[in-house]
C-alpha positions in Angstrom: 108.2 -42.3 -2.2 108.3 -43.6 -5.8 110.8 -45.0 -7.7 111.5 -41.6 -9.9 111.8 -39.8 -6.5 114.1 -42.3 -4.9 116.4 -41.8 -8.0 116.3 -38.3 -7.6 117.1 -38.5 -4.0 120.1 -40.6 -4.6 121.7 -38.6 -7.3 121.4 -35.3 -5.0 123.3 -37.2 -2.6 125.7 -38.3 -5.2 126.1 -34.5 -6.2 126.8 -33.4 -2.9 129.2 -36.1 -1.8 132.8 -35.1 -2.3 134.9 -37.6 -4.7 137.8 -38.7 -2.9 139.7 -42.2 -1.6 137.3 -41.9 1.5 134.0 -41.8 -0.4 134.6 -44.0 -3.4 133.2 -46.9 -1.6 130.2 -45.0 -0.6 129.6 -43.6 -4.1 129.8 -47.1 -5.9 126.9 -48.1 -3.3 124.8 -45.2 -4.6 125.7 -46.1 -8.4 124.5 -49.7 -7.8 121.0 -48.4 -5.9 120.3 -46.1 -9.1 121.0 -48.8 -11.3 118.7 -51.0 -9.5 115.7 -48.5 -9.4 116.1 -47.8 -13.1 116.0 -51.2 -14.1 112.7 -51.5 -11.7 111.8 -48.3 -13.7 111.8 -50.1 -17.3 109.8 -53.1 -16.3 106.4 -52.7 -17.8 103.3 -52.3 -15.1 101.2 -55.6 -14.0 98.6 -56.0 -16.2 99.7 -53.9 -19.2 99.7 -55.0 -22.9 103.3 -53.9 -23.7 104.2 -50.8 -26.0 101.5 -48.3 -27.5 100.2 -48.4 -30.8 101.9 -47.9 -33.7 105.5 -48.8 -32.2 105.5 -52.6 -33.0 107.4 -52.6 -36.3 108.3 -55.8 -38.0 111.9 -56.0 -38.5 112.6 -56.3 -42.3 115.5 -56.4 -44.6 119.1 -56.8 -43.5 119.8 -54.2 -40.9 117.6 -51.5 -39.0 118.4 -48.0 -38.4 116.7 -45.6 -35.9 116.3 -41.7 -36.1 116.4 -40.4 -32.6 116.3 -36.6 -31.6 114.5 -33.7 -30.5 111.4 -32.3 -31.7 111.7 -30.5 -35.3 115.2 -31.4 -36.1 114.7 -32.8 -39.4 114.2 -36.3 -38.9 111.0 -36.9 -41.0 112.2 -34.9 -43.9 115.5 -36.8 -43.9 113.5 -40.5 -43.7 111.5 -38.8 -46.8 114.6 -38.1 -48.7 116.5 -41.5 -48.2 113.4 -44.0 -48.4 110.6 -42.2 -50.2 108.1 -42.7 -47.7 106.2 -40.0 -46.7 106.3 -39.0 -43.2 104.3 -35.8 -42.4 106.6 -32.6 -41.6 105.4 -29.2 -40.5 106.8 -26.3 -38.4 105.4 -27.3 -34.9 106.7 -30.1 -32.8 105.8 -33.5 -32.2 104.4 -33.5 -35.6 105.4 -37.5 -35.8 103.2 -39.1 -33.0 103.8 -42.9 -33.9 106.8 -44.9 -35.7 107.0 -44.5 -39.3 109.3 -47.1 -41.0 111.2 -46.8 -44.5 113.4 -48.7 -46.7 116.8 -47.8 -48.2 118.2 -49.6 -51.1 121.9 -49.3 -51.2 124.5 -51.8 -52.5 122.4 -54.5 -53.4 120.8 -54.5 -49.3 117.6 -53.3 -47.9 118.2 -51.4 -44.5 115.2 -50.4 -42.6 114.9 -46.8 -41.3 112.6 -46.0 -38.5 111.0 -42.5 -37.9 110.6 -41.7 -34.2 108.7 -39.7 -32.5 110.8 -36.5 -30.8 112.2 -37.3 -27.2 112.5 -34.5 -24.5 114.4 -34.4 -21.2 112.9 -37.1 -18.9 112.3 -39.4 -21.6 113.7 -42.5 -19.7 111.4 -41.5 -17.0 108.3 -42.0 -19.4 107.8 -38.7 -20.3 106.3 -37.9 -23.9 106.2 -41.9 -24.7 110.0 -41.8 -24.3 110.2 -45.4 -23.0 108.2 -46.7 -26.0 110.8 -44.8 -28.5 114.1 -46.1 -26.5 112.4 -49.1 -26.6 112.5 -49.7 -30.5 116.1 -47.9 -30.5 117.2 -50.9 -28.4 116.4 -53.2 -31.4 118.3 -51.2 -34.0 121.8 -52.0 -35.3 122.5 -48.4 -35.7 120.9 -45.0 -34.1 121.5 -42.0 -36.2 120.9 -38.7 -33.4 119.6 -36.4 -35.2 121.1 -32.8 -34.1 119.8 -29.4 -35.1 123.6 -27.3 -35.7 122.3 -24.0 -35.0 121.0 -25.2 -31.3 123.3 -25.5 -28.1 125.5 -28.2 -27.4 123.6 -29.4 -24.5 121.3 -31.3 -26.7 123.8 -34.0 -27.4 124.7 -34.4 -24.0 120.7 -34.7 -22.8 120.1 -37.3 -25.6 123.1 -39.6 -24.6 122.2 -39.1 -20.9 119.0 -40.1 -21.4 119.7 -43.1 -23.6 122.5 -44.4 -21.2 119.9 -43.8 -18.3 117.7 -46.9 -19.8 120.6 -49.2 -20.5 122.0 -48.2 -24.1 125.8 -47.5 -24.4 126.6 -45.6 -27.5 129.9 -46.3 -29.4 131.2 -48.6 -26.5 132.4 -52.1 -26.2 131.1 -54.9 -23.5 133.3 -54.8 -20.9 136.1 -57.6 -20.5 134.5 -58.8 -17.0 133.4 -62.4 -16.4 130.8 -62.7 -14.0 128.7 -65.7 -13.2 126.4 -66.7 -10.1 127.0 -69.5 -7.8 125.0 -71.6 -5.6 127.6 -72.2 -3.1 131.2 -71.3 -2.5 131.3 -67.9 -1.8 132.8 -64.8 -3.6 135.7 -65.8 -5.9 137.5 -62.5 -7.0 140.6 -62.8 -9.6 142.2 -60.2 -12.3 144.4 -60.5 -15.1 145.2 -56.6 -15.6 146.1 -54.2 -12.6 142.8 -52.2 -11.6 143.3 -48.5 -10.7 139.6 -47.2 -10.7 138.1 -50.3 -8.7 139.2 -52.8 -6.0 138.1 -56.1 -4.5 136.6 -54.4 -1.4 134.1 -52.2 -3.5 133.4 -55.2 -5.9 132.0 -57.1 -2.6 130.0 -54.2 -1.5 128.4 -53.9 -4.8 127.7 -57.5 -4.9 126.2 -57.5 -1.6 123.9 -54.3 -2.6 122.5 -56.7 -5.4 122.4 -59.6 -2.6 124.5 -61.9 -4.1 126.7 -63.8 -2.2 128.0 -66.4 -4.4 129.7 -65.6 -7.6 132.8 -65.8 -9.9 134.3 -62.5 -10.8 137.1 -62.4 -13.5 138.4 -58.8 -14.5 140.3 -58.8 -18.0 140.7 -55.1 -18.2 141.3 -51.8 -15.7 137.2 -51.4 -16.0 135.4 -48.9 -14.0 132.1 -49.2 -11.4 129.7 -48.4 -14.1 131.2 -51.2 -16.1 131.1 -53.7 -13.3 127.6 -52.9 -12.3 126.6 -53.1 -16.4 127.8 -56.8 -16.2 125.9 -57.5 -13.3 122.6 -55.8 -14.7 123.1 -57.7 -17.8 120.6 -56.0 -19.9 122.5 -53.3 -21.5 122.8 -53.2 -25.3 126.2 -51.4 -26.9 125.0 -50.1 -30.1 126.9 -47.7 -32.5 125.7 -44.4 -33.0 126.2 -41.4 -35.5 125.7 -37.7 -34.9 124.0 -36.3 -37.6 124.1 -32.6 -37.3 121.3 -31.4 -39.9 120.5 -27.3 -40.7 124.1 -26.7 -41.7 122.8 -23.8 -44.4 121.9 -21.8 -41.3 125.5 -21.5 -39.5 128.6 -20.4 -40.8 131.5 -22.4 -42.7 133.5 -22.2 -39.4 130.8 -24.0 -37.3 130.2 -26.5 -40.0 134.0 -27.1 -40.0 134.4 -27.6 -36.2 131.1 -30.1 -36.2 132.2 -32.2 -39.1 135.6 -32.9 -37.5 134.0 -34.4 -34.3 134.4 -38.1 -34.0 131.3 -40.4 -35.2 129.8 -37.2 -36.6 128.3 -36.0 -39.8 126.9 -32.7 -41.2 124.1 -32.6 -43.8 121.3 -30.3 -45.0 118.0 -31.4 -45.7 117.2 -28.0 -47.4 120.2 -26.8 -49.1 120.2 -28.9 -52.0 123.8 -29.2 -54.0 122.4 -30.7 -57.0 118.5 -31.7 -58.3 118.8 -35.4 -57.1 120.6 -35.3 -53.6 120.6 -32.8 -50.6 124.4 -31.9 -49.0 126.3 -34.5 -48.0 123.3 -37.2 -48.1 125.7 -39.6 -50.2 128.1 -39.4 -47.6 125.6 -40.2 -44.6 124.4 -43.3 -46.8 128.4 -44.6 -47.2 128.8 -43.8 -43.0 125.9 -45.7 -42.3 127.2 -48.6 -44.6 130.7 -48.4 -43.1 129.5 -48.7 -39.1 126.9 -51.2 -39.9 129.2 -53.4 -41.5 127.1 -55.7 -43.8 129.0 -58.1 -45.8 127.4 -59.2 -49.3 128.3 -62.6 -50.2 127.8 -64.0 -53.7 127.2 -67.9 -55.0 129.0 -69.4 -57.4 127.4 -72.7 -58.5 130.0 -75.4 -59.6 130.8 -75.0 -63.4 128.6 -71.8 -63.7 129.6 -68.2 -63.7 128.7 -66.4 -60.2 125.4 -65.0 -59.5 125.8 -61.4 -58.7 122.0 -60.6 -58.8 121.1 -61.5 -55.2 124.0 -61.5 -52.5 123.6 -63.2 -48.9 124.1 -60.2 -46.5 126.1 -61.1 -43.2 126.8 -59.1 -40.3 128.9 -59.4 -37.3 125.8 -58.0 -35.2 123.5 -60.7 -37.0 125.1 -64.1 -36.7 128.7 -63.4 -37.7 130.6 -63.5 -41.2 132.6 -66.9 -41.3 131.8 -69.6 -44.2 130.2 -71.3 -41.2 127.4 -68.4 -40.7 127.1 -68.4 -44.7 126.0 -72.0 -44.7 123.6 -71.5 -41.9 122.3 -68.5 -44.0 121.9 -70.8 -47.1 120.4 -73.7 -45.3 120.8 -75.4 -41.7 122.0 -79.0 -43.2 124.8 -77.4 -45.5 127.4 -77.2 -42.8 127.4 -81.3 -42.3 127.2 -81.8 -46.1 130.5 -79.3 -46.8 133.8 -80.6 -47.6 135.3 -77.4 -48.8 134.7 -73.9 -49.8 136.3 -72.0 -52.3 136.3 -68.5 -52.0 137.5 -65.5 -54.3 137.9 -62.0 -53.2 139.6 -60.0 -50.5 139.9 -62.3 -47.6 141.4 -65.0 -50.1 145.5 -65.2 -50.2 144.9 -66.7 -53.4 142.5 -67.1 -56.4 140.5 -69.7 -55.5 141.6 -70.1 -51.7 140.4 -73.6 -50.2 138.7 -72.5 -46.5 137.3 -74.3 -43.8 134.2 -73.3 -41.6 136.2 -70.9 -39.6 137.2 -68.6 -42.5 136.2 -65.1 -42.0 134.3 -63.5 -45.2 134.8 -60.1 -46.1 132.5 -57.5 -48.3 132.0 -58.7 -52.1 133.3 -62.3 -51.7 132.6 -65.2 -54.2 132.0 -68.4 -52.2 131.6 -72.0 -53.9 130.5 -74.4 -51.7 132.0 -78.2 -52.3 129.9 -81.2 -50.7 131.0 -84.4 -49.3 130.7 -87.5 -52.0 128.2 -90.2 -50.7 130.3 -93.5 -50.1 129.5 -96.3 -51.6 128.9 -99.2 -48.7 131.5 -102.0 -49.2 134.3 -100.1 -50.9 135.0 -99.6 -54.6 137.0 -102.0 -57.4 139.3 -104.5 -56.1 138.5 -103.2 -52.4 135.2 -104.6 -52.4 134.2 -106.6 -49.1 131.4 -108.6 -51.1 130.3 -109.6 -54.6 127.0 -108.5 -56.2 126.1 -111.9 -57.3 123.2 -114.1 -55.8 124.4 -115.9 -52.2 123.3 -119.4 -53.7 124.8 -121.0 -56.2 121.8 -122.1 -57.6 120.6 -118.8 -58.0 123.7 -117.6 -60.1 123.4 -117.2 -63.9 125.0 -120.5 -65.5 127.2 -119.3 -68.5 127.3 -121.0 -72.0 130.0 -123.9 -72.4 132.7 -123.0 -74.2 132.8 -124.0 -77.9 135.1 -126.5 -78.9 
């Protein structure tokens, strides 16, 4: 029996098992078994050379955004309108067969946009090159899930299920669970919050399913069984997702209003043009992408000169951090040792300028001037000198002219 058949068999057993207090331990063990099998399913076969042709795209710019959706929902048209890169679009499905990159220039930054082939149900099992498509999405900073506003609501649930099956967690934060394997000492279980959806016995059973008998576990929040399994696996990617409903020109205004009010959703139309320059609500889509990615532009100010507003340094919480120390590392790796303090102008400063240290968190469009430490003169200065510059021997010293009488 293959891995896919074993997963389907366990899912069928979970579907026919009643959910109550007596079966929660059994269901927890079944969830752990499915997670282990799906991890094995994602491992590349022995002797393979990695991803397929056209999917190896070098990272470029200050952020990466991936377009994911079913075939023929308007991903290629959206890429063409946002970046100017031509991506073939036709009335038949699976027009795009490889990963096509483009670059969005927005707010003095460069954002890489990837047009991925359409995925179908069962993509997590390898259907329709689904594994390669989802692997590229894992390396992105933001996922734009493009949906057809005229289709059923089940498409969004199917895509979310396929992405979660391969370890992508959309619009979720990592659970506050500390887990560390040990060589000896057994299992140490502690909690700082009351647990209502999992208990110590169930944690022990899940750890035994993974053949872990020595570990340290600490719950800092009321987490679920799935959260604990994600922490044990350690290969989950927590990524932000924006649901983009395209083709709103073919549905009624009531449906458009209902879709626009959903959380993390935005409605657009690539065909209906609100003006001769942009499509309907495309500017709002760019603003939402900028807001979700959380990019921070930092401008530099040389000492005694005006700030340089031409080329900002772009920081991000997902790519290193947004503190003064991260900014110094972004400029040069030795700047942290040489920095004495930083002068900051902008929304993060309480007054202009503010003297800040390495831990100060920068905000968008801040201006930073780094003040370096002065090199110390050996032996002190002035009357605090510990030695003289005169020659050591008296015979070598310069003789002064005799005084005139």
